[in-house]
N, C-alpha and C positions, 0 to 999 in steps of 0.2 A: 849747450844744451844741460848738461848734467846740472850746473848751478842754478838753473831755471827750475828743474823739476825739483830740487833740494829747497829751493825757496818756496814752491808752492806746497811741498810737503810740511815743511815748517810751517806756513802760514794757516794751513789747514789744521795742522794738529794743536795751533793755540787758539783759533778762532773758532773752530767747531765747537769744541768743549764749551766756550763762553756762550756761544748762540743757543746751545742746547738748555743752559742755565738761565735763559734769559728771564728777567722779572715779569711776571704777568700780575697783575693787581685789578681788582673789581670794587668800584666805589658805590654806593648808593647814598642818594642824600637828597634833601628837600630845601626848597628855597623860595623865597618870595621878594620881590622887586618892587621899588617906589620909584615913581616917574618924578624927577625934580624939576623938569621943565614944566611950563604952563600948558596946560591945565595938570595941575599934580593930580597923582592919585595912585592908588596900590595897584600892584599888577596880581594877577591870579597867582595863587600858591602853585608851584610846580615839583614833580619827581623826577629825578634823573638816576639812570643807571649808566656807569662809565667803565668798560673795559680798558685798561692802560697795558703799554707793554714798553719796557726799557731793556737795553743790553747791559750786561754786568761788567763791561770794559771800564777801566778807571774814570775816565772823563765823560764817557757816553752814557755812563749810569745816572748821570745827573739830569738828562733829558727824558721826559717820559711823554710818549706818544699816545693820545687818549681820543675816543669817540665815544662821545655823550649821547644819549636818546632820551630827550627831555619830552615829559607830558604834562601839558597846561591842565590843571583841575577847574572846570568851570562850575558855577553852583545853579543850577536850573532855578529858574523864576527872579533870578536876581537882575536888575537893571544893568545892562552895560556886559554882562558876561557872555561870550560867544561860545561855541561849543567846543568842546575838548580838542585840543589839537596836539601835534607833534612836531618837534624840532630836533634838528640833528646839530651837534656842536664837536666839531672836530677841535681839538686843541693840544697845545705844546705845553707841557709844565717844566720848569726848572726847579729841579727839588735838590738844594744841596745836602749832602750826607750828615753832615755836623749840626746844621742849624735846623730848627722846627719850624722854619718858614719856607715859604715857596711860592712861584709866582706862574701864572697859566695866561698864555696867549689864547683867544679864543675866536672862533670864526664859525659863526652860526647860520643854519638854512633853516628858516622859519617857515611857518605854514604848509607844512609837508601835504596836510590833507586838503588845502584849499577849501575850505568852507564858508560859508556866507560871504561868498563873493570877494574874500581876501586872496591877495596872489602871493605866491613864493616869494621871500624876499631874503636878501644877503645879509648879516650883520657880522660885527666884530667888535671886540672889547678885550679888556684883561683882567685879572682878579689876582689878590695877594691873599694868602692864608697861612694858617699854622695847623701843625698835626702833631699826634702823639700817639703813639703805639707801644704795644708790647708784644715783641715777636711777630706774628703774621697778621695781627688783628689791631686796628686802631681808629680813631676818631679825628676829625677835622672840622675846621670852621673858616669860612672864607667871604671877603667882599669883593665884590667885582662890579664893573661898569660895562653894560651891554647897549649901546645906543642902536636905534632902530626906529622905524616908521610904525606909529600908532593913528588908529582910526578912531575918531569921537564926533559928538553930534556938538555943533555951536548953539548958542543962545537962540537962533531962528529954527532949530530942528534941522539943519542942513548936514550932511555927513561932511567931515572934513579930515585930511590927512596930513599929518605932521611928523616931522623928525623929533624925535624925543630921547632924551639922556635918562637911562633907567640904571639905578643903583641896586643889585641885588645881593641880599645875604643869603648863604647856604651853610649848612651844617649837615654832617653826615659821617658815615662809618665805611672804612675799607678791610678787604681781606686780601691778603700777599700770597701768592701760589709759590 
């Protein structure tokens, strides 16, 4: 029993300070996608705010858990633009400490507001990017692929729904706490 208590004390002495010094990061970015499957079209501009969390343990510090809140920006009066909508993007980023490159696995829940008859959908994708920072502040840029369903009007004016591949470019800044 004494060994078990000593193991618990030793573990808490090592892990609790590490958890209390966990890395928190907030990213703000702007992105725009292009639908590479036919019909080809530009996606709407979007803004994303992403809080991130990672443990400062040797190998686990490479993994960053992120939850992005994305707002699509529609332009009133433009054909094909729907109302502004929200999207949640839970992500897992792999950020090696030595290289300025990173990768993200993206899981998206789209159409949170469900306007104009569009239903909530699930999408998944990935992104690769590069970042550079000085102290707690930095900038980043990335290219990602996020496939999902898109609704459009065909030549006869009928509404169609199609699975489409979207390539998205994103640039932003971050602040590390």
